[in-house]
DRENPA-3360 file (N, C-alpha, C; in nm, 2 decimals, always signed):
BEGIN
1 = XXXXXXXX = +4.86/-0.81/+3.05/+4.89/-0.86/+3.16/+4.91/-1.06/+3.20 ~ +4.77/-1.04/+3.16/+4.75/-1.23/+3.12/+4.86/-1.33/+3.09 ~ +4.92/-1.23/+2.96/+5.03/-1.30/+2.89/+5.18/-1.36/+2.97 ~ +5.19/-1.26/+3.10/+5.33/-1.25/+3.16/+5.27/-1.32/+3.27 ~ +5.15/-1.34/+3.32/+5.12/-1.37/+3.41/+5.15/-1.52/+3.39 ~ +5.08/-1.57/+3.28/+5.08/-1.72/+3.21/+5.21/-1.75/+3.21 ~ +5.34/-1.66/+3.15/+5.45/-1.70/+3.06/+5.59/-1.71/+3.21 ~ +5.50/-1.64/+3.31/+5.60/-1.64/+3.47/+5.53/-1.75/+3.54;
9 = XXXXXXXX = +5.41/-1.82/+3.55/+5.35/-1.92/+3.56/+5.45/-2.09/+3.47 ~ +5.42/-2.05/+3.38/+5.53/-2.14/+3.31/+5.64/-2.20/+3.32 ~ +5.72/-2.02/+3.34/+5.86/-2.06/+3.38/+5.88/-2.09/+3.53 ~ +5.83/-2.03/+3.60/+5.84/-2.09/+3.74/+5.79/-2.27/+3.74 ~ +5.76/-2.29/+3.70/+5.72/-2.46/+3.68/+5.79/-2.54/+3.61 ~ +5.90/-2.50/+3.54/+6.01/-2.52/+3.48/+6.09/-2.50/+3.58 ~ +6.12/-2.40/+3.63/+6.28/-2.37/+3.74/+6.26/-2.43/+3.84 ~ +6.08/-2.49/+3.89/+6.10/-2.55/+4.01/+6.09/-2.72/+3.96;
17 = XXXXXXXX = +6.11/-2.75/+3.87/+6.11/-2.93/+3.81/+6.26/-2.92/+3.78 ~ +6.35/-2.81/+3.75/+6.48/-2.83/+3.71/+6.56/-2.84/+3.88 ~ +6.50/-2.70/+3.91/+6.61/-2.68/+4.04/+6.52/-2.74/+4.18 ~ +6.42/-2.80/+4.16/+6.37/-2.88/+4.29/+6.37/-3.02/+4.29 ~ +6.24/-3.05/+4.18/+6.19/-3.18/+4.19/+6.32/-3.26/+4.15 ~ +6.40/-3.26/+4.04/+6.48/-3.32/+3.99/+6.60/-3.38/+4.09 ~ +6.67/-3.23/+4.15/+6.75/-3.25/+4.29/+6.70/-3.36/+4.39 ~ +6.57/-3.33/+4.41/+6.55/-3.42/+4.54/+6.49/-3.54/+4.48;
25 = XXXXXXXX = +6.46/-3.56/+4.38/+6.45/-3.72/+4.34/+6.62/-3.77/+4.33 ~ +6.75/-3.70/+4.31/+6.85/-3.77/+4.31/+6.87/-3.79/+4.44 ~ +6.86/-3.68/+4.54/+6.90/-3.71/+4.70/+6.82/-3.81/+4.71 ~ +6.73/-3.80/+4.70/+6.65/-3.95/+4.75/+6.70/-4.09/+4.74 ~ +6.80/-4.05/+4.63/+6.82/-4.21/+4.56/+6.96/-4.23/+4.70 ~ +7.05/-4.14/+4.71/+7.16/-4.10/+4.77/+7.10/-4.16/+4.94 ~ +6.96/-4.12/+4.97/+6.96/-4.16/+5.12/+6.98/-4.28/+5.20 ~ +6.97/-4.38/+5.09/+7.01/-4.47/+5.17/+7.11/-4.52/+5.21;
33 = XXXXXXXX = +7.22/-4.42/+5.15/+7.35/-4.45/+5.10/+7.39/-4.39/+5.27 ~ +7.37/-4.24/+5.28/+7.36/-4.16/+5.38/+7.28/-4.08/+5.41 ~ +7.19/-4.10/+5.50/+7.09/-4.01/+5.54/+7.13/-3.87/+5.56 ~ +7.23/-3.88/+5.64/+7.29/-3.72/+5.70/+7.32/-3.66/+5.63 ~ +7.36/-3.71/+5.48/+7.41/-3.59/+5.38/+7.34/-3.55/+5.27 ~ +7.18/-3.67/+5.25/+7.09/-3.62/+5.22/+6.98/-3.51/+5.26 ~ +7.00/-3.56/+5.45/+6.90/-3.40/+5.50/+6.95/-3.30/+5.47 ~ +7.11/-3.29/+5.48/+7.18/-3.14/+5.47/+7.17/-3.09/+5.34;
41 = XXXXXXXX = +7.17/-3.14/+5.26/+7.16/-3.10/+5.07/+7.01/-3.06/+5.04 ~ +6.93/-3.16/+5.08/+6.78/-3.13/+5.09/+6.74/-3.00/+5.12 ~ +6.78/-2.95/+5.24/+6.76/-2.82/+5.26/+6.86/-2.71/+5.16 ~ +6.94/-2.69/+5.13/+7.04/-2.63/+5.07/+6.97/-2.62/+4.95 ~ +6.93/-2.78/+4.86/+6.87/-2.76/+4.76/+6.72/-2.70/+4.77 ~ +6.65/-2.71/+4.86/+6.50/-2.63/+4.88/+6.55/-2.48/+4.88 ~ +6.63/-2.43/+4.97/+6.67/-2.27/+4.97/+6.70/-2.25/+4.83 ~ +6.79/-2.31/+4.73/+6.84/-2.23/+4.62/+6.71/-2.28/+4.52;
49 = XXXXXXXX = +6.63/-2.37/+4.55/+6.51/-2.33/+4.46/+6.42/-2.22/+4.48 ~ +6.38/-2.23/+4.58/+6.28/-2.11/+4.64/+6.38/-1.99/+4.58 ~ +6.50/-1.90/+4.60/+6.53/-1.83/+4.55/+6.51/-1.80/+4.42 ~ +6.52/-1.92/+4.35/+6.56/-1.93/+4.23/+6.46/-1.91/+4.15 ~ +6.34/-2.01/+4.21/+6.20/-1.98/+4.13/+6.13/-1.84/+4.19 ~ +6.11/-1.80/+4.28/+6.07/-1.63/+4.34/+6.18/-1.58/+4.23 ~ +6.31/-1.52/+4.21/+6.34/-1.41/+4.12/+6.31/-1.43/+3.99 ~ +6.31/-1.54/+3.93/+6.23/-1.60/+3.82/+6.09/-1.56/+3.78;
57 = XXXXXXXX = +6.02/-1.58/+3.86/+5.90/-1.54/+3.87/+5.87/-1.43/+3.87 ~ +5.93/-1.32/+3.96/+5.92/-1.18/+3.99/+5.94/-1.11/+3.91 ~ +6.07/-1.15/+3.80/+6.16/-1.06/+3.71/+6.08/-1.10/+3.58 ~ +6.01/-1.21/+3.53/+5.92/-1.20/+3.45/+5.76/-1.16/+3.49 ~ +5.78/-1.09/+3.56/+5.61/-1.03/+3.63/+5.62/-0.86/+3.59 ~ +5.74/-0.84/+3.63/+5.82/-0.74/+3.62/+5.87/-0.64/+3.45 ~ +5.90/-0.76/+3.40/+5.98/-0.76/+3.30/+5.93/-0.60/+3.20 ~ +6.00/-0.55/+3.13/+5.98/-0.43/+3.04/+5.99/-0.28/+3.19;
65 = XXXXXXXX = +6.02/-0.33/+3.30/+6.02/-0.17/+3.40/+6.15/-0.20/+3.44 ~ +6.16/-0.13/+3.56/+6.30/-0.10/+3.63/+6.31/-0.20/+3.71 ~ +6.19/-0.25/+3.79/+6.19/-0.33/+3.87/+6.26/-0.47/+3.83 ~ +6.25/-0.49/+3.67/+6.32/-0.65/+3.62/+6.44/-0.60/+3.69 ~ +6.53/-0.51/+3.63/+6.66/-0.48/+3.65/+6.70/-0.51/+3.81 ~ +6.62/-0.42/+3.86/+6.64/-0.42/+4.04/+6.62/-0.57/+4.12 ~ +6.56/-0.64/+4.04/+6.54/-0.78/+4.06/+6.66/-0.86/+4.03 ~ +6.71/-0.85/+3.91/+6.81/-0.91/+3.91/+6.95/-0.87/+3.98;
73 = XXXXXXXX = +6.94/-0.75/+3.97/+7.09/-0.73/+4.10/+7.03/-0.77/+4.21 ~ +6.87/-0.77/+4.25/+6.88/-0.84/+4.38/+6.90/-0.98/+4.40 ~ +6.89/-1.07/+4.28/+6.91/-1.20/+4.30/+7.08/-1.23/+4.30 ~ +7.14/-1.15/+4.20/+7.30/-1.17/+4.21/+7.36/-1.15/+4.34 ~ +7.31/-1.07/+4.45/+7.36/-1.04/+4.53/+7.33/-1.18/+4.67 ~ +7.21/-1.19/+4.64/+7.13/-1.27/+4.74/+7.22/-1.41/+4.69 ~ +7.24/-1.44/+4.64/+7.31/-1.59/+4.54/+7.45/-1.55/+4.57 ~ +7.52/-1.48/+4.55/+7.64/-1.47/+4.64/+7.67/-1.49/+4.75;
81 = XXXXXXXX = +7.56/-1.46/+4.84/+7.54/-1.47/+5.00/+7.49/-1.59/+5.03 ~ +7.41/-1.64/+4.92/+7.38/-1.79/+4.94/+7.48/-1.91/+4.93 ~ +7.55/-1.88/+4.84/+7.67/-1.97/+4.78/+7.77/-1.97/+4.88 ~ +7.80/-1.83/+4.94/+7.90/-1.85/+5.04/+7.88/-1.91/+5.21 ~ +7.75/-1.91/+5.24/+7.67/-1.96/+5.34/+7.66/-2.12/+5.33 ~ +7.61/-2.15/+5.20/+7.58/-2.25/+5.17/+7.69/-2.41/+5.18 ~ +7.78/-2.32/+5.14/+7.94/-2.38/+5.10/+8.03/-2.35/+5.18 ~ +7.97/-2.32/+5.34/+8.06/-2.27/+5.47/+8.19/-2.21/+5.43;
89 = XXXXXXXX = +8.18/-2.15/+5.36/+8.33/-2.04/+5.32/+8.38/-2.11/+5.25 ~ +8.37/-2.23/+5.16/+8.43/-2.30/+5.02/+8.52/-2.42/+5.11 ~ +8.50/-2.43/+5.27/+8.55/-2.58/+5.35/+8.42/-2.65/+5.38 ~ +8.41/-2.72/+5.35/+8.30/-2.84/+5.42/+8.32/-2.96/+5.46 ~ +8.29/-2.95/+5.59/+8.29/-3.14/+5.62/+8.18/-3.12/+5.69 ~ +8.18/-3.31/+5.67/+8.11/-3.38/+5.69/+8.16/-3.48/+5.79 ~ +8.03/-3.56/+5.87/+8.06/-3.69/+5.95/+7.94/-3.76/+5.94 ~ +7.96/-3.92/+5.86/+7.90/-3.95/+5.80/+7.92/-4.12/+5.88;
97 = XXXXXXXX = +7.81/-4.16/+5.94/+7.77/-4.30/+6.01/+7.76/-4.41/+5.92 ~ +7.85/-4.47/+5.83/+7.83/-4.55/+5.72/+7.77/-4.69/+5.80 ~ +7.87/-4.71/+5.86/+7.84/-4.87/+5.90/+7.87/-4.81/+6.09 ~ +7.78/-4.91/+6.17/+7.74/-4.92/+6.29/+7.87/-4.88/+6.36 ~ +7.90/-4.78/+6.46/+8.01/-4.76/+6.51/+8.13/-4.71/+6.40 ~ +8.10/-4.70/+6.30/+8.20/-4.64/+6.16/+8.20/-4.50/+6.13 ~ +8.27/-4.41/+6.17/+8.25/-4.28/+6.14/+8.35/-4.24/+6.05 ~ +8.29/-4.19/+5.94/+8.39/-4.13/+5.87/+8.35/-3.96/+5.83;
105 = XXXXXXXX = +8.50/-3.88/+5.85/+8.48/-3.75/+5.84/+8.55/-3.72/+5.70 ~ +8.49/-3.67/+5.64/+8.48/-3.61/+5.52/+8.53/-3.43/+5.48 ~ +8.57/-3.42/+5.45/+8.67/-3.23/+5.47/+8.67/-3.25/+5.24 ~ +8.59/-3.13/+5.21/+8.64/-3.06/+5.11/+8.66/-2.97/+5.09 ~ +8.75/-2.91/+5.02/+8.81/-2.79/+4.98/+8.75/-2.72/+4.85 ~ +8.62/-2.63/+4.87/+8.59/-2.61/+4.78/+8.56/-2.44/+4.73 ~ +8.69/-2.43/+4.77/+8.71/-2.26/+4.73/+8.71/-2.20/+4.64 ~ +8.80/-2.30/+4.50/+8.80/-2.25/+4.40/+8.63/-2.29/+4.31;
113 = XXXXXXXX = +8.58/-2.34/+4.34/+8.44/-2.36/+4.30/+8.34/-2.26/+4.38 ~ +8.35/-2.23/+4.51/+8.31/-2.08/+4.54/+8.34/-1.96/+4.44 ~ +8.48/-1.97/+4.46/+8.52/-1.81/+4.35/+8.44/-1.80/+4.21 ~ +8.42/-1.94/+4.14/+8.40/-1.97/+4.04/+8.21/-1.90/+4.04 ~ +8.13/-1.96/+4.13/+8.04/-1.96/+4.15/+7.98/-1.77/+4.18 ~ +8.13/-1.76/+4.24/+8.08/-1.59/+4.30/+8.14/-1.45/+4.19 ~ +8.20/-1.53/+4.10/+8.27/-1.47/+4.00/+8.14/-1.44/+3.85 ~ +8.08/-1.55/+3.87/+7.96/-1.59/+3.76/+7.83/-1.48/+3.81;
121 = XXXXXXXX = +7.85/-1.50/+3.97/+7.74/-1.41/+4.02/+7.78/-1.23/+3.99 ~ +7.87/-1.16/+4.00/+7.92/-1.11/+3.96/+7.90/-1.00/+3.85 ~ +7.95/-1.12/+3.76/+7.92/-1.11/+3.59/+7.77/-1.09/+3.61 ~ +7.70/-1.15/+3.66/+7.53/-1.11/+3.63/+7.49/-0.99/+3.69 ~ +7.55/-0.97/+3.82/+7.54/-0.86/+3.91/+7.58/-0.73/+3.81 ~ +7.70/-0.73/+3.73/+7.74/-0.64/+3.62/+7.64/-0.59/+3.47 ~ +7.64/-0.72/+3.48/+7.52/-0.69/+3.34/+7.40/-0.67/+3.37 ~ +7.31/-0.68/+3.49/+7.21/-0.60/+3.52/+7.25/-0.49/+3.58;
129 = XXXXXXXX = +7.31/-0.45/+3.60/+7.34/-0.30/+3.64/+7.36/-0.20/+3.52 ~ +7.49/-0.27/+3.41/+7.42/-0.21/+3.25/+7.30/-0.20/+3.19 ~ +7.26/-0.31/+3.20/+7.11/-0.32/+3.17/+7.02/-0.23/+3.18 ~ +7.06/-0.18/+3.35/+6.97/-0.10/+3.38/+6.96/+0.07/+3.35 ~ +7.09/+0.09/+3.34/+7.15/+0.19/+3.30/+7.11/+0.23/+3.17 ~ +7.12/+0.11/+3.06/+7.10/+0.13/+2.94/+6.93/+0.19/+2.92 ~ +6.83/+0.09/+2.98/+6.69/+0.10/+3.03/+6.67/+0.25/+3.06 ~ +6.70/+0.31/+3.13/+6.71/+0.46/+3.23/+6.76/+0.59/+3.10;
137 = XXXXXXXX = +6.86/+0.50/+3.02/+6.92/+0.61/+2.92/+6.81/+0.61/+2.77 ~ +6.78/+0.49/+2.77/+6.64/+0.43/+2.65/+6.54/+0.56/+2.69 ~ +6.45/+0.56/+2.80/+6.36/+0.60/+2.84/+6.36/+0.74/+2.83 ~ +6.47/+0.81/+2.88/+6.50/+0.94/+2.89/+6.47/+0.98/+2.74 ~ +6.60/+0.90/+2.63/+6.61/+0.94/+2.52/+6.44/+1.00/+2.48 ~ +6.36/+0.86/+2.54/+6.22/+0.88/+2.44/+6.16/+1.04/+2.48 ~ +6.21/+1.08/+2.61/+6.11/+1.18/+2.71/+6.17/+1.34/+2.61 ~ +6.28/+1.32/+2.56/+6.33/+1.41/+2.50/+6.27/+1.44/+2.33;
145 = XXXXXXXX = +6.26/+1.65/+2.35/+6.20/+1.65/+2.23/+6.27/+1.63/+2.08 ~ +6.19/+1.58/+2.03/+6.30/+1.55/+1.84/+6.32/+1.72/+1.80 ~ +6.44/+1.68/+1.77/+6.50/+1.77/+1.69/+6.41/+1.84/+1.56 ~ +6.42/+1.97/+1.56/+6.32/+1.97/+1.39/+6.42/+1.99/+1.29 ~ +6.40/+1.94/+1.15/+6.48/+1.91/+1.02/+6.52/+2.07/+1.06 ~ +6.62/+2.11/+1.00/+6.71/+2.22/+0.98/+6.75/+2.20/+0.84 ~ +6.71/+2.33/+0.78/+6.73/+2.41/+0.67/+6.88/+2.43/+0.62 ~ +6.96/+2.38/+0.50/+7.06/+2.49/+0.51/+7.07/+2.60/+0.42;
153 = X = +7.09/+2.72/+0.45/+7.04/+2.83/+0.39/+7.18/+2.85/+0.29;
% end
């Protein structure tokens, strides 16, 4: 159990560094240029990092059990929902105050990008379901009695 906890801790710290600390540092560099943009994306990065770190640690702690596959399925479904909400259904609109009195309206059509993200998560969902079926079938095979050798007459 202890090696699993240590491995989950290392994996959690690595994911935290990759998905939270580095993006927040990069966003802090943009904060001087567009503080509204930085605040909005800071919240999105924080939620994404929390989801990713939680499921990475939980899946590692439950590795070798059926719960690992259930958590992987849950992660795929939650990430699909998160991406749809975070990207506002694929059309993002922002109003930035760059210069006093001057407002810039930005609209980005990210529907193609959103479909790519959803497709990747649907593949992860299918992979997790197949791994769960494989896990259950292997477990069932182990419980079956072994056939005795048959002599030819």
